[in-house]
C-alpha positions in Angstrom: -43.0 -56.3 -147.2 -45.5 -55.3 -144.5 -43.2 -56.8 -141.8 -40.1 -55.0 -143.2 -42.0 -51.7 -143.2 -42.7 -52.1 -139.5 -39.6 -53.7 -138.0 -40.4 -52.7 -134.4 -43.8 -54.3 -134.6 -42.3 -57.4 -136.3 -39.5 -57.9 -133.7 -41.9 -57.4 -130.8 -44.5 -59.8 -132.2 -41.9 -62.5 -133.0 -40.3 -62.2 -129.5 -43.6 -62.4 -127.8 -44.6 -65.5 -129.7 -41.2 -67.1 -129.3 -41.5 -66.9 -125.6 -45.0 -68.3 -125.6 -44.4 -71.0 -128.2 -40.9 -71.8 -126.9 -42.2 -72.4 -123.4 -44.8 -74.8 -124.7 -42.3 -76.6 -127.0 -39.8 -77.0 -124.2 -42.4 -78.5 -121.8 -43.8 -80.7 -124.6 -40.2 -81.9 -125.3 -40.0 -83.1 -121.7 -43.5 -84.5 -121.7 -42.9 -86.4 -125.0 -39.5 -87.8 -123.8 -40.8 -88.9 -120.4 -44.5 -89.7 -120.8 -45.0 -90.5 -124.5 -41.8 -91.9 -126.0 -41.9 -95.6 -126.6 -39.0 -98.0 -125.9 -36.5 -98.1 -128.8 -37.2 -101.8 -129.5 -39.0 -103.8 -132.1 -42.8 -103.2 -132.2 -43.1 -101.8 -128.6 -46.9 -101.6 -129.0 -46.9 -105.4 -128.7 -45.3 -105.3 -125.2 -47.4 -106.0 -122.1 -46.5 -105.6 -118.5 -47.9 -107.9 -115.8 -48.6 -105.4 -113.1 -49.4 -101.7 -112.7 -47.7 -100.4 -109.5 -44.2 -99.2 -108.5 -43.6 -102.0 -106.0 -39.8 -101.7 -105.8 -37.6 -103.3 -104.8 -37.8 -106.5 -102.6 -41.2 -107.2 -101.1 -42.6 -109.9 -98.9 -46.0 -110.4 -97.3 -49.3 -109.3 -98.7 -49.3 -106.6 -101.4 -51.8 -103.7 -101.1 -55.3 -104.9 -102.1 -53.7 -108.2 -103.2 -52.6 -106.5 -106.5 -49.4 -108.1 -107.7 -47.0 -106.1 -109.7 -43.7 -107.6 -108.5 -43.0 -111.3 -108.4 -40.6 -114.0 -107.1 -38.3 -115.6 -109.7 -40.0 -119.0 -109.2 -43.4 -117.6 -109.8 -42.1 -115.9 -112.9 -40.8 -119.2 -114.3 -44.2 -120.8 -113.6 -46.0 -118.0 -115.5 -43.5 -118.2 -118.4 -44.0 -121.9 -118.8 -47.8 -122.0 -118.5 -48.7 -118.9 -120.6 -48.2 -119.7 -124.3 -50.1 -116.5 -125.1 -46.7 -114.7 -124.8 -44.1 -115.1 -127.5 -41.6 -114.2 -124.8 -42.2 -113.4 -121.1 -39.1 -111.9 -119.6 -38.1 -111.0 -116.0 -35.9 -108.1 -114.9 -34.6 -106.9 -111.5 -37.0 -104.4 -109.9 -34.4 -102.4 -108.0 -31.3 -101.2 -109.8 -29.0 -99.0 -107.8 -26.0 -96.9 -108.8 -22.8 -98.9 -108.0 -24.7 -102.1 -107.7 -21.8 -103.7 -109.5 -18.1 -103.1 -109.1 -16.4 -103.8 -112.5 -12.7 -104.1 -113.4 -11.3 -105.3 -116.7 -8.9 -108.1 -116.1 -5.4 -107.9 -117.3 -5.4 -104.2 -118.1 -4.3 -102.8 -114.7 -7.5 -100.8 -114.7 -9.1 -99.5 -111.6 -12.4 -100.9 -110.4 -15.4 -98.7 -111.3 -18.9 -98.6 -109.8 -21.5 -99.4 -112.4 -25.3 -100.1 -112.6 -25.8 -103.8 -112.9 -29.1 -105.5 -113.7 -30.1 -109.1 -113.5 -32.3 -110.2 -116.5 -33.7 -113.5 -117.7 -32.0 -115.2 -120.6 -34.8 -114.3 -123.1 -34.7 -110.5 -122.1 -33.2 -109.3 -125.4 -35.2 -111.8 -127.5 -38.3 -110.3 -126.0 -37.3 -106.8 -127.1 -36.2 -108.0 -130.5 -33.1 -105.9 -130.6 -29.7 -106.5 -132.3 -26.3 -106.0 -130.7 -23.9 -103.2 -131.6 -21.1 -105.7 -131.3 -20.9 -109.4 -130.4 -24.1 -111.1 -129.4 -26.8 -110.7 -126.9 -27.9 -113.0 -124.1 -29.8 -116.2 -124.9 -31.8 -118.5 -122.6 -28.9 -121.0 -122.6 -26.7 -118.3 -120.9 -29.2 -118.2 -118.0 -29.1 -121.9 -117.3 -27.7 -123.3 -114.1 -24.0 -124.0 -114.2 -23.7 -122.1 -117.5 -20.4 -120.1 -118.0 -20.6 -116.6 -116.5 -21.4 -114.1 -119.2 -22.6 -110.5 -119.3 -23.7 -107.9 -121.9 -22.3 -104.4 -121.6 -24.4 -101.3 -122.1 -23.6 -99.2 -125.2 -23.2 -96.0 -123.1 -20.6 -97.7 -120.8 -18.7 -99.1 -123.8 -18.6 -95.7 -125.4 -17.9 -93.7 -122.3 -15.3 -95.9 -120.5 -13.8 -97.9 -123.3 -13.9 -95.7 -126.3 -15.9 -98.4 -128.2 -12.9 -100.7 -128.1 -14.0 -103.8 -130.1 -11.6 -106.0 -128.0 -14.0 -105.5 -125.0 -16.2 -108.2 -126.6 -14.7 -111.6 -125.5 -12.6 -110.1 -122.7 -13.0 -110.9 -119.0 -14.4 -108.4 -116.5 -14.3 -109.0 -112.8 -17.8 -108.1 -111.6 -18.2 -108.1 -107.8 -15.0 -110.2 -107.6 -16.2 -112.8 -110.1 -14.9 -113.2 -113.7 -17.5 -112.7 -116.4 -17.0 -112.9 -120.2 -18.5 -109.9 -122.1 -20.3 -111.5 -125.0 -21.8 -108.4 -126.6 -22.8 -104.7 -126.5 -26.4 -103.5 -126.4 -27.5 -101.4 -129.5 -27.0 -97.7 -129.5 -29.9 -95.8 -127.9 -31.1 -98.9 -126.0 -31.7 -97.9 -122.4 -33.3 -101.1 -121.0 -36.7 -101.8 -119.7 -37.5 -98.4 -118.0 -36.6 -94.7 -118.4 -33.5 -94.4 -116.3 -29.7 -94.1 -116.7 -28.9 -97.3 -118.8 -27.4 -100.2 -117.0 -23.7 -100.8 -117.5 -23.9 -104.6 -117.4 -26.8 -107.0 -117.9 -26.2 -110.3 -116.1 -28.2 -113.5 -116.2 -30.6 -114.2 -113.3 -28.7 -117.5 -112.6 -25.7 -115.4 -111.5 -27.5 -113.7 -108.7 -26.8 -116.2 -105.9 -23.1 -116.1 -106.8 -22.8 -112.3 -106.7 -25.2 -111.4 -103.9 -25.2 -112.3 -100.2 -28.9 -112.0 -100.0 -29.4 -114.8 -102.7 -33.0 -113.9 -103.8 -33.2 -116.2 -106.8 -35.2 -119.1 -105.5 -36.7 -117.6 -102.4 -40.4 -118.1 -103.1 -41.6 -115.7 -100.4 -39.7 -112.6 -101.7 -40.8 -110.7 -104.8 -38.1 -108.8 -106.6 -38.6 -109.0 -110.4 -40.8 -107.2 -112.8 -42.4 -109.0 -115.8 -42.7 -107.7 -119.3 -43.8 -109.8 -122.3 -44.6 -109.7 -126.0 -48.1 -111.0 -126.9 -48.8 -113.3 -129.7 -50.9 -111.7 -132.4 -54.6 -112.1 -131.8 -54.4 -112.6 -128.1 -57.2 -110.9 -126.1 -56.0 -109.1 -123.0 -59.2 -109.5 -120.9 -59.2 -113.3 -120.8 -55.4 -113.4 -120.5 -55.6 -111.1 -117.4 -58.2 -113.4 -115.8 -56.1 -116.5 -116.6 -52.9 -114.9 -115.1 -54.7 -113.8 -112.0 -56.0 -117.4 -111.4 -52.5 -118.8 -112.1 -50.8 -116.5 -109.6 -53.4 -117.2 -106.9 -53.1 -121.0 -107.5 -49.3 -120.9 -107.2 -49.3 -118.7 -104.1 -51.8 -121.0 -102.4 -49.6 -124.0 -103.2 -46.2 -122.6 -102.3 -46.5 -119.8 -99.7 -47.3 -120.6 -96.0 -48.6 -117.1 -95.9 -51.7 -118.1 -97.8 -52.2 -121.3 -95.9 -53.3 -119.6 -92.7 -56.9 -118.9 -91.9 -56.4 -115.2 -92.8 -54.4 -116.0 -95.9 -57.0 -118.4 -97.3 -59.5 -115.6 -97.0 -57.2 -113.3 -98.9 -56.4 -115.7 -101.7 -59.6 -115.1 -103.8 -58.6 -111.4 -103.9 -55.3 -112.1 -105.5 -55.1 -110.6 -109.0 -52.8 -109.0 -111.6 -53.5 -106.1 -114.0 -52.1 -106.1 -117.5 -50.8 -102.7 -118.6 -49.3 -101.4 -121.9 -45.6 -102.1 -122.0 -44.6 -99.7 -124.9 -43.0 -97.4 -122.3 -41.5 -100.3 -120.4 -41.7 -100.4 -116.6 -43.3 -96.9 -116.5 -42.8 -96.3 -112.7 -40.9 -93.0 -113.3 -43.5 -91.8 -115.8 -46.3 -92.5 -113.3 -44.5 -90.5 -110.6 -43.8 -87.6 -112.9 -47.1 -87.4 -114.7 -49.0 -85.1 -112.5 -46.2 -82.5 -112.3 -45.6 -82.5 -116.1 -49.3 -82.2 -116.9 -49.5 -79.2 -114.5 -46.5 -77.6 -116.3 -48.3 -78.2 -119.7 -51.4 -76.3 -118.4 -49.3 -73.5 -117.1 -47.3 -73.2 -120.4 -50.7 -73.2 -122.2 -51.9 -70.2 -120.1 -48.7 -68.4 -121.0 -49.3 -69.0 -124.6 -52.9 -67.8 -124.3 -51.6 -64.5 -122.7 -49.1 -64.2 -125.5 -51.9 -64.7 -128.0 -54.0 -62.0 -126.3 -51.0 -59.7 -126.5 -50.4 -60.4 -130.1 -54.1 -59.8 -130.9 -53.8 -56.4 -129.4 -50.6 -55.6 -131.4 -52.2 -56.8 -134.6 -55.4 -54.9 -133.8 -53.5 -51.7 -133.2 -51.5 -52.1 -136.4 -54.7 -52.9 -138.3 -56.4 -49.7 -137.0 -53.3 -47.7 -137.8 -53.7 -49.0 -141.4 -57.5 -48.2 -141.5 -57.0 -45.5 -144.1 -55.1 -47.9 -146.3 -57.8 -50.6 -145.8 -60.6 -48.1 -146.6 -58.8 -47.1 -149.9 -58.5 -50.8 -150.8 -62.2 -51.3 -150.1 -63.1 -48.1 -152.0 -61.2 -49.5 -155.0 -63.2 -52.7 -154.9 -61.3 -55.1 -152.5 -63.7 -57.6 -150.9 -63.8 -58.0 -147.1 -62.9 -61.7 -147.5 -59.8 -60.7 -149.5 -58.7 -58.3 -146.7 -59.3 -60.8 -144.0 -57.3 -63.4 -145.9 -54.4 -60.9 -146.2 -54.4 -60.0 -142.5 -54.7 -63.7 -141.5 -51.8 -64.5 -143.8 -49.7 -61.9 -142.1 -50.7 -63.2 -138.7 -49.8 -66.8 -139.6 -46.5 -65.7 -141.1 -45.7 -63.9 -137.9 -46.7 -67.0 -135.9 -44.5 -69.3 -138.0 -41.6 -67.0 -137.5 -42.4 -66.9 -133.8 -42.5 -70.7 -133.8 -39.1 -71.0 -135.5 -37.7 -68.6 -132.9 -39.6 -70.5 -130.2 -37.7 -73.7 -131.1 -34.5 -71.9 -130.3 -36.0 -70.8 -127.0 -37.2 -74.4 -126.4 -33.8 -75.9 -127.1 -32.1 -73.5 -124.7 -34.8 -73.9 -122.2 -34.8 -77.7 -122.4 -31.2 -77.8 -121.4 -32.1 -75.9 -118.3 -35.1 -78.2 -117.7 -32.9 -81.3 -117.9 -30.4 -79.8 -115.5 -33.3 -79.2 -113.1 -35.2 -82.4 -113.6 -32.4 -84.9 -113.8 -29.5 -83.4 -111.9 -28.9 -86.6 -110.1 -29.3 -88.8 -113.2 -26.8 -87.4 -115.8 -27.1 -90.5 -118.1 -30.9 -90.5 -118.4 -31.9 -90.8 -122.1 -33.8 -87.5 -122.3 -32.2 -85.0 -124.7 -32.7 -81.3 -125.4 -32.8 -81.7 -129.2 -36.4 -81.3 -130.4 -37.8 -84.6 -131.9 -40.0 -84.8 -135.0 -43.0 -84.9 -132.7 -41.9 -81.7 -131.0 -41.3 -80.0 -134.4 -44.8 -81.0 -135.5 -46.2 -79.8 -132.2 -44.4 -76.4 -132.6 -45.7 -76.0 -136.1 -49.3 -76.9 -135.1 -49.2 -74.5 -132.2 -47.8 -71.7 -134.5 -50.6 -72.3 -137.0 -53.3 -72.3 -134.4 -51.8 -69.3 -132.7 -51.7 -67.3 -135.9 -55.4 -68.0 -136.6 -56.4 -67.3 -132.9 -54.7 -63.9 -132.5 -55.4 -62.8 -136.1 -59.0 -63.6 -136.7 -60.8 -61.1 -134.5 -58.6 -58.1 -135.4 -58.8 -59.0 -139.1 -62.6 -59.1 -138.9 -63.0 -55.8 -137.0 -60.5 -53.9 -139.1 -62.0 -55.1 -142.4 -65.5 -54.0 -141.3 -64.7 -50.3 -141.3 -66.9 -48.1 -143.5 -64.6 -46.6 -146.2 -66.2 -43.1 -146.1 -66.0 -42.8 -142.3 -62.5 -44.1 -142.1 -61.3 -41.6 -144.8 -63.1 -38.8 -142.9 -61.0 -39.7 -139.8 -63.6 -41.3 -137.6 -60.9 -43.7 -136.4 -60.3 -41.3 -133.6 -63.4 -42.6 -131.8 -62.5 -44.4 -128.5 -65.8 -46.1 -128.1 -65.8 -48.5 -131.0 -65.7 -52.3 -131.0 -61.9 -52.4 -131.4 -61.4 -50.5 -128.2 -63.8 -52.8 -126.4 -61.9 -55.9 -127.7 -58.6 -54.4 -126.7 -59.8 -53.8 -123.1 -61.3 -57.3 -123.0 -58.0 -58.8 -124.0 -56.2 -56.8 -121.3 -58.7 -57.9 -118.7 -58.1 -61.5 -119.8 -54.3 -61.2 -119.6 -54.6 -59.7 -116.1 -56.9 -62.5 -114.9 -54.7 -65.3 -116.3 -51.5 -63.6 -115.0 -53.0 -63.5 -111.5 -53.8 -67.2 -111.7 -50.2 -68.0 -112.7 -48.8 -65.7 -110.0 -50.9 -67.3 -107.3 -49.9 -70.8 -108.5 -46.2 -69.8 -108.6 -46.4 -68.3 -105.1 -48.0 -71.4 -103.6 -45.5 -73.8 -105.2 -42.6 -71.6 -104.2 -43.8 -71.4 -100.6 -44.4 -75.1 -100.6 -40.8 -75.8 -101.8 -39.4 -73.4 -99.3 -41.2 -75.3 -96.5 -40.0 -78.6 -97.8 -36.4 -77.5 -98.0 -36.3 -75.8 -94.7 -38.3 -78.2 -92.5 -36.6 -79.7 -89.5 -34.9 -82.9 -90.7 -33.7 -83.6 -87.2 -30.0 -83.6 -88.1 -26.9 -81.4 -88.8 -25.6 -81.1 -92.4 -22.9 -78.5 -92.1 -19.4 -79.9 -92.8 -20.8 -83.4 -93.4 -20.0 -85.5 -96.4 -21.4 -88.9 -97.4 -19.4 -91.6 -99.2 -21.4 -94.5 -100.6 -19.5 -97.7 -101.0 -20.1 -101.5 -101.3 -17.9 -104.0 -99.4 -20.1 -106.8 -100.8 -19.2 -105.9 -104.3 -15.5 -105.8 -103.3 -15.7 -109.5 -102.4 -15.7 -109.3 -98.6 -17.1 -112.2 -96.7 -19.3 -111.7 -93.6 -16.5 -112.8 -91.3 -14.1 -110.3 -92.7 -16.3 -107.2 -92.1 -15.3 -106.6 -88.5 -11.7 -106.2 -89.5 -12.7 -104.0 -92.5 -14.9 -101.7 -90.4 -12.2 -101.3 -87.7 -9.6 -100.4 -90.3 -11.9 -98.0 -92.1 -12.7 -96.1 -88.9 -9.0 -96.0 -87.9 -7.7 -94.9 -91.3 -10.4 -92.2 -91.9 -10.2 -90.8 -88.4 -6.5 -90.3 -88.9 -7.0 -88.2 -92.0 -6.3 -84.4 -91.5 -9.5 -82.4 -91.0 -11.7 -85.3 -90.0 -13.6 -85.0 -86.7 -15.9 -88.0 -86.7 -16.6 -91.1 -88.9 -20.0 -92.9 -88.8 -20.6 -96.2 -90.7 -24.2 -97.2 -91.6 -26.3 -99.5 -93.7 -27.9 -96.4 -95.3 -28.2 -92.7 -94.5 -31.2 -90.2 -94.1 -32.9 -89.2 -97.4 -30.8 -91.2 -99.7 -33.8 -93.2 -101.0 -33.3 -96.5 -99.2 -35.3 -98.2 -96.5 -35.2 -101.5 -94.6 -38.3 -102.4 -92.7 -39.9 -105.3 -90.7 -43.0 -105.9 -88.6 -42.1 -106.0 -84.9 -43.5 -108.0 -81.9 -42.9 -107.3 -78.2 -42.2 -109.7 -75.5 -45.1 -110.1 -73.0 -47.7 -108.8 -75.5 -50.3 -110.7 -77.4 -49.5 -111.6 -81.0 -50.7 -108.7 -83.3 -53.5 -109.3 -85.6 -53.0 -109.4 -89.4 -54.5 -105.9 -89.9 -52.5 -104.3 -87.0 -49.8 -102.0 -88.2 -46.6 -103.1 -86.5 -44.2 -102.0 -89.2 -41.0 -100.2 -88.4 -37.9 -99.2 -90.4 -34.5 -100.1 -89.1 -30.8 -99.4 -89.8 -27.4 -100.5 -88.7 -25.0 -97.9 -87.3 -21.5 -97.5 -85.7 -20.9 -95.9 -82.3 -20.0 -92.5 -83.8 -22.9 -92.4 -86.2 -25.4 -90.5 -84.1 -22.9 -87.7 -83.4 -21.7 -87.7 -87.1 -25.2 -86.8 -88.3 -26.2 -84.6 -85.3 -28.9 -87.0 -84.0 -29.3 -86.6 -80.2 -29.7 -89.4 -77.6 -32.7 -88.2 -75.5 -33.0 -91.2 -73.1 -30.7 -94.1 -72.1 -27.6 -94.5 -74.3 -26.6 -94.9 -77.9 -24.7 -97.6 -79.7 -21.2 -98.1 -78.1 -18.0 -100.0 -78.7 -19.2 -102.7 -76.3 -22.1 -103.6 -78.6 -20.2 -106.3 -80.6 -21.2 -109.3 -82.7 -21.1 -111.5 -79.6 -22.7 -109.2 -77.0 -26.4 -109.2 -76.1 -28.7 -107.9 -78.8 -29.6 -104.2 -78.3 -31.5 -101.5 -80.2 -31.8 -97.8 -80.0 -35.2 -96.5 -81.1 -36.5 -93.1 -82.2 -39.2 -91.0 -80.6 -41.7 -92.0 -83.3 -41.1 -95.7 -82.4 -41.9 -94.9 -78.7 -45.1 -93.0 -79.7 -46.3 -95.7 -82.0 -45.7 -98.8 -79.8 -45.8 -97.5 -76.2 -48.6 -95.8 -74.2 -48.0 -92.4 -72.8 -45.9 -92.8 -69.6 -44.9 -96.4 -70.4 -41.1 -96.9 -70.1 -39.5 -98.1 -73.4 -36.0 -98.7 -71.9 -35.5 -102.3 -71.1 -38.4 -103.6 -73.3 -37.6 -106.5 -75.6 -38.9 -107.1 -79.1 -38.1 -108.9 -82.4 -39.0 -108.9 -86.0 -39.7 -112.6 -86.8 -42.8 -113.6 -84.8 -43.1 -114.8 -81.2 -39.8 -116.7 -81.3 -37.9 -113.4 -81.9 -39.2 -111.2 -79.1 -36.0 -111.5 -77.1 -33.7 -110.5 -80.0 -33.3 -106.8 -79.1 -33.4 -104.9 -75.8 -34.1 -101.2 -76.1 -31.2 -99.4 -74.4 -31.8 -95.8 -75.7 -34.1 -93.4 -77.4 -32.8 -90.9 -80.0 -34.5 -87.8 -81.5 -36.5 -88.2 -84.7 -34.6 -87.9 -88.0 -36.4 -87.9 -91.3 -35.1 -90.8 -93.4 -37.8 -91.3 -96.0 -40.5 -89.4 -97.8 -40.1 -85.7 -96.9 -43.9 -85.1 -97.2 -45.0 -87.9 -94.9 -44.8 -88.3 -91.1 -41.5 -89.6 -89.7 -41.6 -93.4 -89.5 -41.0 -95.5 -86.4 -37.4 -96.7 -86.5 -34.8 -98.7 -84.5 -31.0 -98.8 -84.8 -28.9 -101.8 -84.4 -25.1 -102.3 -84.0 -23.2 -102.9 -87.2 -22.4 -106.6 -86.7 -25.0 -108.0 -84.3 -27.3 -110.6 -85.7 -30.7 -111.5 -84.4 -30.4 -114.6 -82.2 -33.5 -116.1 -83.7 -32.5 -115.6 -87.3 -28.8 -115.8 -87.9 -29.1 -117.9 -91.0 -31.5 -115.5 -92.8 -30.0 -114.2 -96.0 -31.5 -110.8 -95.5 -29.8 -110.6 -92.0 -26.5 -111.5 -93.6 -26.9 -108.9 -96.3 -27.7 -106.2 -93.8 -24.2 -106.6 -92.3 -22.7 -104.9 -95.3 -22.6 -101.1 -94.9 -23.7 -98.9 -97.7 -22.4 -95.5 -96.6 -19.9 -93.6 -94.5 -20.7 -90.2 -92.9 -17.7 -88.0 -92.3 -17.9 -84.9 -90.2 -15.1 -82.4 -91.1 -13.4 -79.8 -89.1 -13.3 -77.3 -92.0 -13.8 -77.2 -95.7 -14.3 -80.4 -97.7 -12.4 -79.2 -100.7 -10.4 -82.0 -102.3 -11.7 -84.6 -99.8 -13.4 -86.7 -102.4 -10.1 -87.7 -104.0 -8.6 -88.4 -100.5 -11.5 -90.8 -99.8 -10.9 -92.6 -103.1 -7.2 -93.0 -102.4 -7.8 -94.2 -98.9 -10.4 -96.8 -99.9 -8.2 -98.0 -102.8 -5.3 -98.4 -100.4 -7.5 -100.6 -98.1 -8.7 -102.7 -101.1 -8.4 -101.9 -104.9 -11.9 -103.3 -105.3 -13.4 -101.0 -102.6 -14.5 -98.2 -104.8 -16.3 -94.9 -104.0 -19.8 -95.4 -105.5 -21.0 -91.9 -104.9 -19.8 -88.8 -103.0 -22.0 -86.0 -101.8 -22.2 -83.4 -99.1 -25.1 -84.0 -96.8 -26.8 -80.8 -98.1 -26.5 -82.1 -101.7 -28.1 -85.5 -100.7 -31.0 -83.8 -99.0 -31.4 -81.3 -101.8 -31.6 -84.1 -104.3 -35.0 -85.1 -102.7 -36.7 -82.0 -104.1 -35.6 -82.2 -107.8 -39.2 -82.4 -109.2 -40.7 -79.9 -106.8 -37.8 -77.5 -107.5 -38.3 -77.8 -111.2 -42.1 -77.3 -111.0 -41.8 -74.3 -108.6 -39.1 -72.5 -110.6 -40.8 -73.0 -113.9 -44.1 -71.9 -112.5 -42.4 -68.8 -111.1 -40.7 -68.2 -114.4 -43.9 -68.6 -116.3 -45.7 -66.4 -113.8 -43.1 -63.7 -114.3 -43.3 -64.0 -118.0 -47.1 -63.7 -117.9 -46.8 -60.6 -115.7 -44.5 -59.0 -118.2 -46.7 -59.9 -121.1 -49.8 -58.5 -119.3 -48.0 -55.3 -118.5 -46.8 -54.9 -122.1 -50.3 -55.5 -123.3 -51.7 -52.9 -120.9 -49.0 -50.5 -121.9 -49.8 -51.0 -125.6 -53.5 -50.5 -125.2 -53.0 -47.4 -123.0 -50.5 -45.9 -125.3 -52.7 -46.5 -128.3 -55.7 -45.0 -126.5 -53.6 -41.9 -125.5 -52.5 -41.5 -129.1 -56.1 -41.6 -130.4 -57.3 -39.2 -127.7 -54.5 -36.7 -128.3 -56.9 -34.0 -129.7 -59.3 -34.5 -126.8 -56.4 -34.2 -124.3 -55.1 -31.1 -126.1 -58.6 -29.4 -125.8 -58.8 -30.4 -122.1 -55.4 -28.8 -121.4 -56.2 -25.7 -123.5 -59.3 -25.3 -121.3 -57.1 -25.4 -118.2 -56.9 -29.1 -117.2 -53.8 -29.6 -115.0 -51.1 -32.2 -115.9 -51.9 -34.2 -112.8 -55.6 -34.5 -113.7 -54.6 -35.8 -117.2 -52.2 -38.4 -115.5 -54.9 -39.5 -113.2 -57.5 -39.8 -116.0 -55.2 -42.0 -118.1 -54.0 -44.0 -115.1 -57.5 -44.5 -113.8 -58.6 -46.0 -117.1 -55.6 -48.4 -117.0 -56.1 -49.5 -113.4 -59.8 -50.0 -114.0 -59.0 -52.6 -116.6 -56.6 -54.3 -114.2 -59.1 -54.2 -111.4 -61.7 -56.0 -113.5 -59.0 -58.5 -114.3 -58.3 -59.0 -110.6 -62.0 -59.3 -109.8 -62.2 -62.1 -112.4 -58.8 -63.6 -111.6 -59.1 -64.0 -107.8 -62.1 -66.4 -107.9 -60.6 -68.3 -110.9 -57.4 -68.7 -109.0 -59.2 -70.0 -105.9 -61.0 -72.6 -108.2 -57.7 -73.6 -109.9 -55.9 -74.1 -106.6 -57.4 -77.6 -106.3 -55.3 -78.7 -109.3 -52.0 -78.0 -107.5 -53.0 -79.2 -104.1 -51.3 -82.6 -104.6 -48.0 -80.7 -105.3 -48.2 -78.6 -102.0 -46.6 -79.3 -98.7 -47.4 -77.4 -95.5 -49.2 -74.8 -97.5 -53.0 -74.1 -97.7 -54.4 -73.7 -101.1 -56.1 -70.5 -99.8 -53.0 -68.7 -98.7 -54.0 -65.0 -98.0 -50.4 -63.9 -98.1 -49.7 -65.4 -101.5 -52.9 -64.0 -102.9 -52.1 -60.5 -101.6 -48.5 -60.6 -103.0 -49.7 -61.8 -106.4 -52.4 -59.0 -106.4 -49.9 -56.4 -105.4 -47.3 -57.5 -108.0 -50.0 -57.3 -110.8 -51.2 -53.9 -109.5 -47.7 -52.5 -109.4 -46.9 -53.8 -112.9 -50.2 -52.3 -114.2 -49.4 -49.0 -112.5 -46.0 -48.8 -114.2 -47.4 -49.9 -117.5 -50.1 -47.2 -117.3 -47.9 -44.5 -115.8 -45.5 -44.3 -118.8 -48.2 -43.3 -121.4 -50.0 -41.2 -118.8 -46.9 -39.0 -118.3 -46.6 -38.8 -122.1 -50.2 -37.7 -122.3 -49.6 -35.0 -119.6 -46.8 -33.6 -121.8 -49.1 -33.0 -124.7 -48.7 -29.5 -126.3 -52.3 -28.2 -126.8 -51.3 -26.0 -129.7 -49.6 -28.9 -131.6 -52.5 -31.2 -130.8 -55.1 -28.7 -132.1 -53.0 -27.9 -135.2 -52.9 -31.6 -136.1 -56.7 -31.7 -135.7 
């Protein structure tokens, strides 16, 4: 009844709380889905991962600090067979890329489609303890050598591409030009061993040498699988971790020449593994996103605190307005505890209504959050619908909020003396209620400034990230990702394919240049090796000789806008049979050559002393950012598309690198409709040659900043919301103060006070509260900056410009909030004010 009697107050209160609680519920939904939700498998709490790091995707050499988190397949089988403490120990491919498999259903005249394919051990589904949606799941016998080729289809692929057709089970699919029988469908909701877009096809490890040119399966020196297992009941993790560390070290010492050198023998005692909980699966994405999501939770909590302060002011004003009613109740015998319970009940009821409305805000906000956070992963299993955990969180927040903002006002209002309240002493402006109101306004101003400074720093950091010099041109450039390997091409057929692709695409209307490459800048890929130069001593084991490298066609540099600054680029004369050449970037020259030393003509290789004559440097190109946008540009060299290192032509990795992964097309005009033209052209060359992914160059680069963009935009949104709430709180307190001081203002004006002096008096009081808030907020903001430093790029945590803008924004908001009631006070009619007295 009290809410119905004051609809304006009720609507304002519910909306204020809906924004505060909704923001928290939305962020908690994301936090729960990414950081807390366990795998949808049987007893996920029993799962243990061997390893703790994100060491994707194919690694060789010594790991950092000899901490193993990624393993060779043969080392996996050794651990599986010698560790009975695991009921099942399964292996799964570390790197899973979009379009890693090209799939076509046989006999249905269907087009080939790019899909995510993952190699898993035969006991993978047994380890998870899941049941199929249709057919059966993979068994160890399916992963045996010479076993029939079988695969399990992901539920999402079955639903999306085949309308849950039951005939899919038992049918033949051509995966990377090889026939596989689909034996079953994964259960609904199953997304594999890590939070990501679910794989479309799960294939046995034994099929890897057949489908891949690189043939990683039995290469003991290359690590490419993650390990996840289910412990037997009663197994202690501490002794098991020690046992596994010893077992890994023993196997490495026996099988890898790397650990038989003098240096390697010294490193062998340091080899170890760390067991980590596997309930979340391979939690690489969670680890990368944790700091940003926790920061958002703290920011959302500050917004809720500001909303609570605002609500406390609203409830206090309403309680003081009902002082007469409260005094009558007390005069008639009502106890203070009864009055406090009544006001707390009203506060909690308001908070619950705000929480219900906040769930609607959270649902709508969560859809926006998903679009920001996972714009490049549309199939990721994170949904906007609040889960039971989120519903419980919203209810708990609502309950706590109701108590927090209702307790102090209820206590102050219920402690009025009945006689004084009935005589009208509520006009006093110096009581405890007024002091509490001002304190809450100061708190809101201080917290708002902290959020505004954080939002300013993150926004400036994002702006610098997005507008840094990447060293390339993106206008009118599109990137088509494809996989000749998945289409079934052999290495000797690639020269003809690349020549036909260049000819066909250059002939398309509106095309200016076509560049073929192993991978493109900022797509998330990297190939790297250690290098050694002819005529120089062999580098020591701790000497950093690493360099990234790429394969490119003659037009590639012009297609991406990379400039040749010395010598020449890759030309048509750099064929598979010509002398080995390389074009290096400026970072390569700075890293490996002394100032003034001539790089052109130098020879180097990437496979020890025998390889130092593999490549001759014929040119230097400008630096282009290929990898992490927050780190210095790496040393890099470029090789012709089809040249193989003279010292290492049988190396599987060298063969694999002959297969391009992308084509950069520079257009003369708009690229509208060009995607479908690329698809048709590729299909006309080979029906299995599918377009894996199509993006403009700007879109590919913009995809690198998804998490930073989400955090910056949400922080800015929360900062703006906090500013509005603080301004509303200041307005409410100032308006209430003006209303209580109406008789005083009337007397002042009757005695000759000018309207301007009344405006200044009221405005001065409002700005004083804001100034105190600023005085508190500035040092607090400077202290809190250290918590966002890891999220910043090219921005000092003590940015004077950002601090000044945040202070100015808060001061302007306070000025507007105080000016409205000040002007109303200046319009007071002295006669009416005194008559009311």
